[in-house]
Wavefront OBJ file of the C-alpha trace (Angstrom):
o trace
v 88.576 -9.943 -89.204
v 85.145 -10.360 -90.806
v 82.390 -7.978 -89.847
v 79.777 -9.423 -87.440
v 76.615 -10.851 -88.971
v 74.393 -9.543 -86.216
v 74.209 -7.299 -83.180
v 73.020 -8.402 -79.723
v 72.074 -5.457 -77.495
v 71.806 -6.255 -73.791
v 70.321 -4.057 -71.079
v 71.837 -3.912 -67.576
v 69.421 -2.881 -64.812
v 66.635 -5.423 -64.380
v 68.213 -7.624 -67.054
v 71.759 -8.433 -66.006
v 71.203 -6.971 -62.525
v 68.236 -8.783 -60.914
v 66.005 -7.396 -58.197
v 67.657 -3.994 -58.014
v 69.559 -1.546 -60.214
v 73.229 -0.690 -60.395
v 72.350 2.847 -59.293
v 70.433 1.626 -56.248
v 73.251 -0.784 -55.379
v 75.751 2.053 -55.302
v 73.302 4.447 -53.608
v 72.806 1.953 -50.771
v 76.505 2.249 -49.961
v 76.619 6.028 -50.379
v 73.541 6.784 -48.266
v 70.959 8.068 -50.762
v 69.193 4.829 -51.693
v 65.679 5.920 -50.684
v 65.840 9.076 -52.784
v 67.256 7.203 -55.763
v 64.717 4.368 -55.604
v 61.902 6.928 -55.524
v 63.384 8.636 -58.593
v 63.681 5.325 -60.441
v 60.051 4.512 -59.642
v 59.001 7.910 -60.965
v 60.929 7.239 -64.167
v 59.292 3.840 -64.638
v 55.872 5.429 -64.099
v 56.628 8.144 -66.642
v 56.572 10.970 -64.097
v 60.281 11.764 -64.425
v 62.815 11.741 -67.252
v 66.031 9.807 -66.993
v 67.872 13.119 -67.087
v 66.043 14.244 -63.948
v 66.709 10.935 -62.199
v 70.388 11.105 -63.163
v 70.750 14.567 -61.633
v 69.355 13.259 -58.335
v 71.635 10.229 -58.329
v 74.739 12.188 -59.345
v 74.403 14.418 -56.295
v 74.818 11.357 -54.115
v 78.159 10.565 -55.774
v 79.608 13.988 -54.916
v 82.962 13.727 -53.144
v 83.322 9.983 -53.642
v 86.271 8.629 -55.606
v 86.235 6.638 -58.807
v 88.056 3.849 -56.970
v 85.364 3.764 -54.271
v 82.556 3.451 -56.833
v 84.476 0.835 -58.803
v 84.949 -1.285 -55.680
v 81.225 -1.153 -54.921
v 80.367 -2.135 -58.494
v 82.582 -5.191 -58.238
v 80.034 -6.589 -55.736
v 77.030 -5.909 -58.004
v 74.580 -8.861 -58.049
v 74.281 -10.373 -61.534
v 72.371 -13.148 -63.246
v 74.222 -16.317 -64.161
v 75.465 -17.129 -67.621
v 76.667 -13.699 -68.764
v 80.194 -14.782 -69.676
v 78.925 -17.874 -71.469
v 76.318 -15.928 -73.450
v 78.817 -13.273 -74.512
v 81.294 -15.977 -75.529
v 78.560 -17.726 -77.535
v 77.853 -14.480 -79.385
v 81.508 -13.938 -80.249
v 81.810 -17.562 -81.324
v 78.857 -17.246 -83.694
v 79.870 -14.026 -85.401
v 77.621 -11.745 -83.353
v 78.660 -8.470 -81.718
v 77.382 -8.256 -78.105
v 77.045 -4.735 -76.721
v 75.560 -3.152 -73.611
v 72.639 -0.797 -74.279
v 71.849 0.749 -70.930
v 70.967 3.854 -68.963
v 73.319 2.733 -66.178
v 76.243 5.075 -65.563
v 79.264 4.545 -67.814
v 81.396 3.173 -64.938
v 78.899 0.290 -64.800
v 79.144 -0.423 -68.513
v 82.922 -0.150 -68.420
v 83.150 -2.647 -65.561
v 80.793 -5.173 -67.204
v 82.391 -4.836 -70.629
v 85.825 -5.398 -69.127
v 84.715 -8.390 -67.081
v 82.614 -10.203 -69.671
v 83.797 -9.051 -73.096
v 80.966 -6.870 -74.365
v 82.267 -5.000 -77.395
v 80.815 -1.559 -76.545
v 78.590 0.193 -74.030
v 76.677 3.423 -73.580
v 75.292 5.328 -70.612
v 75.119 8.733 -68.975
v 78.480 10.033 -67.794
v 79.020 11.223 -64.206
v 81.365 14.182 -63.997
v 84.667 13.554 -62.247
v 87.579 15.822 -61.439
v 90.983 14.390 -60.520
v 89.484 10.992 -59.693
v 86.627 12.300 -57.546
v 83.000 12.737 -58.592
v 81.640 16.276 -58.558
v 77.942 15.453 -58.114
v 77.094 16.659 -61.633
v 76.227 14.879 -64.882
v 78.783 15.378 -67.661
v 76.657 13.725 -70.378
v 73.011 12.681 -70.238
v 71.416 9.723 -71.999
v 67.775 8.645 -72.252
v 65.933 5.702 -73.811
v 66.071 7.277 -77.267
v 69.790 7.869 -76.995
v 70.145 4.241 -75.994
v 68.292 3.208 -79.164
v 70.369 5.579 -81.286
v 73.602 4.193 -79.838
v 72.584 0.656 -80.835
v 71.578 1.693 -84.347
v 74.830 3.617 -84.776
v 76.756 0.500 -83.767
v 74.783 -1.493 -86.337
v 75.478 1.012 -89.127
v 79.168 1.097 -88.269
v 79.393 -2.646 -88.856
v 77.025 -2.863 -91.825
v 74.287 -4.640 -89.859
v 70.665 -4.039 -90.817
v 68.252 -3.354 -87.935
v 66.463 -6.584 -88.851
v 69.646 -8.420 -87.830
v 69.739 -6.779 -84.412
v 68.419 -8.383 -81.237
v 67.619 -6.413 -78.094
v 67.446 -8.076 -74.681
v 65.794 -5.949 -72.004
v 63.089 -5.686 -69.414
v 61.427 -2.289 -69.032
v 60.547 1.232 -70.164
v 64.035 2.214 -71.263
v 64.085 -0.702 -73.731
v 60.855 0.127 -75.574
v 62.285 2.459 -78.274
v 65.036 -0.058 -79.016
v 62.553 -2.956 -79.084
v 60.603 -1.050 -81.737
v 63.703 -0.432 -83.877
v 65.195 -3.933 -84.133
v 64.143 -7.145 -85.780
v 63.977 -9.247 -82.625
v 63.322 -8.210 -79.043
v 63.548 -10.452 -76.000
v 61.763 -9.433 -72.816
v 63.983 -11.018 -70.172
v 62.203 -11.117 -66.780
v 60.350 -8.156 -68.234
v 57.721 -5.776 -66.928
v 54.210 -6.065 -68.401
v 54.836 -3.114 -70.732
v 58.010 -4.654 -72.159
v 56.493 -8.136 -72.362
v 53.579 -6.758 -74.349
v 55.774 -5.507 -77.200
v 58.675 -7.985 -77.134
v 58.764 -10.536 -79.940
v 59.947 -13.164 -77.430
v 59.628 -13.515 -73.665
v 62.137 -15.380 -71.517
v 62.211 -15.704 -67.733
v 64.812 -17.086 -65.374
v 68.040 -16.423 -63.560
v 70.462 -17.389 -66.322
v 71.121 -15.278 -69.403
v 71.869 -18.402 -71.418
v 68.102 -18.856 -71.671
v 68.131 -16.318 -74.537
v 70.549 -18.373 -76.655
v 67.827 -20.512 -78.306
v 66.164 -17.318 -79.543
v 69.493 -16.078 -80.910
v 70.121 -19.428 -82.586
v 66.728 -19.320 -84.300
v 67.179 -15.700 -85.381
v 70.594 -16.211 -86.964
v 70.368 -19.837 -88.113
v 69.659 -18.830 -91.724
v 72.564 -16.384 -92.007
l 1 2 3 4 5 6 7 8 9 10 11 12 13 14 15 16 17 18 19 20 21 22 23 24 25 26 27 28 29 30 31 32 33 34 35 36 37 38 39 40 41 42 43 44 45 46 47 48 49 50 51 52 53 54 55 56 57 58 59 60 61 62 63 64 65 66 67 68 69 70 71 72 73 74 75 76 77 78 79 80 81 82 83 84 85 86 87 88 89 90 91 92 93 94 95 96 97 98 99 100 101 102 103 104 105 106 107 108 109 110 111 112 113 114 115 116 117 118 119 120 121 122 123 124 125 126 127 128 129 130 131 132 133 134 135 136 137 138 139 140 141 142 143 144 145 146 147 148 149 150 151 152 153 154 155 156 157 158 159 160 161 162 163 164 165 166 167 168 169 170 171 172 173 174 175 176 177 178 179 180 181 182 183 184 185 186 187 188 189 190 191 192 193 194 195 196 197 198 199 200 201 202 203 204 205 206 207 208 209 210 211 212 213 214 215 216 217
């Protein structure tokens, strides 16, 4: 199989998940939503690192099973057009991946459902199918960028041939590292630095930008 001619990096929370985050969606079912939402707001404002926010959220998972979390994630609200956009990427020689600070169970679920080729994320610690309330592996916005660039190198793709689709603070280092960045329903900070801005409830709205970016290759 030929190597992909480009990489499409897609964020999860605020991008594929509208109006909330995957963490908050799970926290609402587990009973620590208020604490988690406050931590996420502190992260967005720059008052807390993602590592600190992850520690707070992980505590709320303590004692819950992997099956329980997976079932909750299956009800996660998502924008329209994800499957179609991923299929378009595969059909045009592009490698779609998830670049996210959402927990790895989120990335695993979305990759399995829609066909994303890879995903990253912090790892919640689990023992014998039950979460311990600790973080096994942390990830921040720079690790998210580094994951995407490592994926590009692995497939011989120059950063100029990478597109990042995201909406907020955690996307800024990646936006700065790739050739094209799309602020999808983005915050003012992300909109200010994105090379393109797209709004709406359907991910297929980014396809015209992808077509223009890769039309000459």
